[in-house]
C-alpha positions in Angstrom: 5.8 -51.1 44.8 4.1 -48.0 43.1 3.6 -46.7 47.0 7.2 -47.1 47.2 8.0 -45.1 44.2 5.5 -42.4 45.6 6.5 -42.3 48.7 10.3 -41.9 47.5 9.2 -39.0 44.8 7.3 -37.1 47.9 10.8 -37.4 49.6 12.5 -35.8 46.8 10.2 -33.1 46.3 10.5 -32.3 50.3 14.2 -31.9 49.2 13.9 -30.1 46.2 10.5 -28.6 46.0 11.4 -26.0 42.6 12.0 -29.2 40.7 8.9 -29.9 38.4 10.4 -33.1 37.4 9.3 -34.7 40.0 5.7 -33.4 40.5 5.5 -34.6 37.0 7.3 -38.0 37.9 5.1 -38.3 40.5 1.4 -37.8 38.3 3.1 -40.8 36.5 2.9 -42.8 39.5 -0.8 -41.6 40.4 -1.7 -42.1 36.8 -0.6 -45.8 37.1 -2.6 -46.1 40.3 -5.8 -45.0 38.3 -5.5 -41.8 41.2 -7.3 -39.5 39.0 -7.5 -36.6 41.9 -4.1 -37.1 42.7 -3.0 -36.8 39.3 -4.9 -33.6 38.3 -3.7 -32.1 41.5 0.0 -32.6 40.8 -0.4 -32.0 36.9 -1.8 -28.7 38.1 1.3 -27.8 40.2 3.7 -28.8 37.8 1.7 -26.8 35.3 2.3 -23.9 37.4 5.8 -24.3 37.6 7.1 -25.7 34.1 6.6 -24.7 30.5 5.4 -28.0 29.3 5.2 -28.9 25.8 1.6 -30.3 25.8 2.4 -33.6 27.4 1.2 -32.9 30.9 -1.6 -30.9 29.1 -2.8 -34.1 27.5 -2.1 -36.4 30.6 -4.5 -33.8 32.7 -7.2 -33.8 30.1 -7.4 -37.3 30.3 -7.3 -37.5 34.2 -10.4 -34.6 34.1 -12.3 -36.7 31.5 -11.8 -39.7 34.0 -13.4 -37.9 36.9 -16.2 -36.4 34.7 -14.9 -32.9 34.4 -15.5 -32.6 30.5 -15.0 -28.9 30.5 -11.9 -28.9 32.6 -10.7 -31.9 30.3 -11.8 -29.7 27.1 -9.7 -26.5 28.7 -6.7 -28.8 29.5 -6.8 -29.6 25.7 -7.0 -26.6 24.8 -4.1 -25.4 26.5 -2.2 -28.3 25.2 -3.0 -27.0 21.7 -1.8 -23.8 22.6 1.5 -25.3 24.1 2.0 -27.8 21.6 2.0 -25.5 18.7 4.0 -23.5 20.4 7.1 -25.9 20.8 6.3 -27.1 17.1 4.3 -30.2 17.7 1.5 -30.4 15.5 1.1 -33.9 15.7 0.0 -33.5 19.4 -2.1 -30.6 18.8 -3.9 -32.7 16.2 -4.1 -35.6 18.8 -5.8 -32.9 21.1 -7.9 -31.4 18.6 -9.5 -35.0 18.0 -9.9 -35.5 21.4 -12.0 -32.4 22.0 -14.1 -33.1 18.4 -14.5 -36.5 20.4 -16.1 -34.9 23.6 -18.5 -33.1 21.1 -20.2 -36.4 19.4 
């Protein structure tokens, strides 16, 4: 079923390449399947198009952590703190700060 959803989203993406929401939805599907490299690639593409409020940065950080790219995860969460703060989401920024602290311990 998940593969069918991914196929649908990829078809939508071909029809609407400027719609960043499709990329975010696609990243969520890859995340469900634990296809971390695809999550990273898709979220990076999404973040190149969208002014994310923090959620995608957090997901990117987690995916990077899962594939052992700890420094990149740290960087993603730092960007997430900036985005969350800019958009008025202090609790999200605090969550990312905790994740960064956990990396250090």
